[in-house]
C-alpha positions as semicolon CSV with decimal commas, in nm:
position;residue;x (nm);y (nm);z (nm)
1;X;10,529;4,672;13,370
2;X;10,756;4,375;13,295
3;X;10,714;4,081;13,535
4;X;10,999;3,839;13,601
5;X;10,981;3,461;13,605
6;X;10,946;3,230;13,906
7;X;11,218;3,294;14,167
8;X;11,397;3,535;13,933
9;X;11,442;3,915;13,959
10;X;11,337;4,220;13,767
11;X;11,694;4,317;13,681
12;X;11,732;3,995;13,480
13;X;11,514;4,159;13,213
14;X;11,695;4,490;13,202
15;X;11,771;4,457;12,830
16;X;11,397;4,456;12,755
17;X;11,343;4,760;12,975
18;X;11,628;4,955;12,819
19;X;11,507;4,871;12,469
20;X;11,155;4,988;12,544
21;X;11,279;5,300;12,723
22;X;11,488;5,392;12,419
23;X;11,160;5,414;12,226
24;X;10,996;5,642;12,481
25;X;10,832;5,398;12,723
26;X;10,839;5,427;13,099
27;X;10,929;5,074;13,218
28;X;10,893;4,921;13,563
29;X;11,095;4,603;13,634
30;X;10,969;4,504;13,980
31;X;11,106;4,217;14,185
32;X;10,826;4,037;14,367
33;X;10,855;3,850;14,696
34;X;10,829;3,474;14,642
35;X;10,988;3,152;14,753
36;X;10,996;2,794;14,628
37;X;10,765;2,686;14,911
38;X;10,523;2,975;14,895
39;X;10,397;3,180;14,603
40;X;10,048;3,323;14,567
41;X;9,960;3,419;14,210
42;X;9,658;3,622;14,320
43;X;9,871;3,832;14,555
44;X;10,141;3,873;14,291
45;X;9,885;4,006;14,042
46;X;9,778;4,253;14,311
47;X;10,143;4,354;14,348
48;X;10,154;4,421;13,975
49;X;9,847;4,644;14,011
50;X;10,025;4,829;14,294
51;X;10,321;4,895;14,064
52;X;10,087;5,043;13,801
53;X;9,906;5,251;14,064
54;X;10,237;5,378;14,204
55;X;10,370;5,481;13,863
56;X;10,048;5,671;13,793
57;X;10,065;5,840;14,132
58;X;10,427;5,947;14,080
59;X;10,333;6,098;13,746
60;X;10,149;6,367;13,943
61;X;10,435;6,445;14,183
62;X;10,643;6,739;14,049
63;X;10,960;6,620;14,223
64;X;10,930;6,264;14,086
65;X;11,145;6,135;13,801
66;X;10,819;6,013;13,645
67;X;10,646;6,351;13,664
68;X;10,448;6,411;13,345
69;X;10,577;6,096;13,174
70;X;10,310;5,832;13,246
71;X;10,002;5,805;13,023
72;X;9,723;5,617;13,201
73;X;9,554;5,540;12,868
74;X;9,860;5,356;12,730
75;X;9,954;5,093;12,985
76;X;10,118;4,769;12,874
77;X;10,188;4,454;13,073
78;X;10,454;4,199;12,988
79;X;10,642;3,915;13,151
80;X;10,829;3,589;13,118
81;X;10,711;3,249;13,245
82;X;10,513;3,310;13,566
83;X;10,551;3,681;13,492
84;X;10,367;3,634;13,163
85;X;10,082;3,462;13,343
86;X;10,068;3,747;13,596
87;X;10,036;4,002;13,314
88;X;9,741;3,804;13,179
89;X;9,585;3,742;13,520
90;X;9,594;4,110;13,611
91;X;9,445;4,202;13,273
92;X;9,135;3,993;13,349
93;X;9,030;4,255;13,604
94;X;9,234;4,565;13,516
95;X;9,090;4,737;13,210
96;X;9,372;4,993;13,215
97;X;9,604;4,737;13,053
98;X;9,583;4,817;12,683
99;X;9,830;4,562;12,539
100;X;10,000;4,246;12,665
101;X;10,316;4,056;12,571
102;X;10,382;3,720;12,738
103;X;10,711;3,538;12,681
104;X;10,667;3,162;12,722
105;X;10,399;3,209;12,991
106;X;10,311;2,918;13,220
107;X;9,964;2,886;13,369
108;X;10,036;2,616;13,627
109;X;10,093;2,639;14,000
110;X;10,415;2,701;14,185
111;X;10,403;2,500;14,503
112;X;10,286;2,186;14,680
113;X;9,917;2,280;14,648
114;X;9,926;2,363;14,280
115;X;9,556;2,307;14,224
116;X;9,442;2,562;14,485
117;X;9,216;2,804;14,288
118;X;9,296;3,094;14,522
119;X;9,673;3,057;14,521
120;X;9,697;2,953;14,156
121;X;9,389;3,066;13,960
122;X;9,392;2,919;13,611
123;X;9,372;3,177;13,333
124;X;9,354;2,951;13,027
125;X;9,099;2,871;12,915
126;X;8,871;2,984;13,197
127;X;8,943;3,358;13,204
128;X;9,091;3,443;12,866
129;X;8,755;3,579;12,743
130;X;8,784;3,850;13,009
131;X;9,093;3,992;12,839
132;X;9,014;4,248;12,569
133;X;9,361;4,389;12,511
134;X;9,565;4,290;12,202
135;X;9,793;4,001;12,290
136;X;10,133;3,879;12,170
137;X;10,244;3,536;12,291
138;X;10,603;3,431;12,223
139;X;10,682;3,068;12,302
140;X;10,984;2,841;12,318
141;X;10,956;2,527;12,107
142;X;11,153;2,330;12,368
143;X;10,979;2,472;12,674
144;X;10,779;2,153;12,717
145;X;11,083;1,924;12,712
146;X;11,164;1,770;13,053
147;X;11,523;1,832;13,157
148;X;11,531;1,783;13,534
149;X;11,222;1,580;13,628
150;X;10,957;1,811;13,477
151;X;10,951;2,064;13,192
152;X;10,968;2,432;13,279
153;X;10,671;2,506;13,051
154;X;10,448;2,196;13,039
155;X;10,241;2,161;12,724
156;X;9,917;2,156;12,924
157;X;9,990;2,503;13,065
158;X;10,197;2,672;12,796
159;X;10,163;2,969;12,560
160;X;9,964;2,765;12,308
161;X;9,685;2,710;12,562
162;X;9,665;3,085;12,620
163;X;9,649;3,154;12,247
164;X;9,383;2,894;12,178
165;X;9,155;3,050;12,441
166;X;9,237;3,414;12,358
167;X;9,004;3,660;12,196
168;X;9,106;3,846;11,881
169;X;9,343;4,015;11,817
170;X;9,616;3,776;11,924
171;X;9,946;3,661;11,775
172;X;10,135;3,345;11,870
173;X;10,502;3,317;11,776
174;X;10,686;2,989;11,835
175;X;11,062;3,036;11,831
176;X;11,201;2,714;11,687
177;X;11,481;2,559;11,890
178;X;11,433;2,802;12,178
179;X;11,439;2,692;12,542
180;X;11,227;2,836;12,821
181;X;11,521;2,988;13,007
182;X;11,665;3,180;12,713
183;X;11,441;3,484;12,754
184;X;11,611;3,619;13,066
185;X;11,934;3,816;13,057
186;X;12,253;3,638;13,170
187;X;12,284;3,585;13,544
188;X;11,981;3,370;13,631
189;X;12,205;3,081;13,730
190;X;12,067;2,757;13,868
191;X;11,697;2,840;13,839
192;X;11,695;2,841;13,460
193;X;11,957;2,567;13,437
194;X;11,673;2,332;13,527
195;X;11,507;2,410;13,193
196;X;11,586;2,223;12,872
197;X;11,851;2,422;12,682
198;X;11,783;2,567;12,343
199;X;11,953;2,468;12,022
200;X;11,973;2,830;11,902
201;X;12,169;3,113;12,056
202;X;12,052;3,291;12,370
203;X;12,122;3,622;12,199
204;X;11,889;3,549;11,907
205;X;11,604;3,434;12,130
206;X;11,633;3,730;12,363
207;X;11,697;3,997;12,100
208;X;11,418;3,871;11,874
209;X;11,169;3,855;12,161
210;X;11,266;4,206;12,266
211;X;11,220;4,334;11,910
212;X;10,875;4,174;11,882
213;X;10,781;4,321;12,221
214;X;10,891;4,672;12,136
215;X;10,722;4,674;11,796
216;X;10,398;4,534;11,939
217;X;10,383;4,796;12,213
218;X;10,477;5,076;11,974
219;X;10,188;4,971;11,752
220;X;9,923;4,914;12,015
221;X;10,022;5,169;12,280
222;X;10,194;5,446;12,085
223;X;9,971;5,418;11,777
224;X;10,267;5,354;11,546
225;X;10,113;5,167;11,253
226;X;10,452;5,132;11,084
227;X;10,580;4,934;11,383
228;X;10,309;4,673;11,326
229;X;10,390;4,661;10,955
230;X;10,754;4,605;11,049
231;X;10,656;4,330;11,293
232;X;10,445;4,154;11,030
233;X;10,731;4,169;10,780
234;X;10,985;4,047;11,038
235;X;10,769;3,751;11,136
236;X;10,693;3,663;10,774
237;X;11,063;3,663;10,691
238;X;11,158;3,453;10,993
239;X;10,876;3,208;10,926
240;X;10,990;3,171;10,564
241;X;11,338;3,087;10,694
242;X;11,205;2,828;10,939
243;X;11,298;3,029;11,247
244;X;10,946;3,074;11,381
245;X;10,590;2,950;11,343
246;X;10,313;3,211;11,358
247;X;9,942;3,184;11,429
248;X;9,697;3,475;11,438
249;X;9,338;3,535;11,530
């Protein structure tokens, strides 16, 4: 399941879904109901669980396009921005999630009552110890830069806070020069225009993040050890060239 960012749509991450599907994954790109004035992170995590439940149910329906394709022991959760937080939040209570990729996740609230623990439960650091699945966090170096009033990924709530509170195994990849909005496919319009722009190409940020995501899931969900070797080599090369910074635990 790949969760979209705040006020975005599932189809804005189609390139990630198609890339994963080309390697044999069944991918759900849901669009969740939300508005600028009202978004409930607890309910959205429950919606993510519904998507997982529905895919598993359709696996057992002979007439379904998913019949016989869904493996309940190999479920991955991913997402961008708020969607990354939702993947992590759901994983605190859903042991079926076996691997997680979060692209520049943001742990903060999304409305006028941003400190409400029911609407906006904080995951980092409070609940990260509840997550046992391997974790890949990909972050934008410029996500914490204010562009219009506030940054799209404030430093107090960003991917680094998730990594610092995570259990092992976890990988943090900082994409140097990347902006928070560069992870979505073209078409997001004004919502991501409010984020500080990157100094590197959209295509590199998006394609690299998709490659990391696919390799990580191949390794941890499909049992492809060579995919993890490839990911390690790719990250080592990019770090040597100053493109990324990597931390592991």
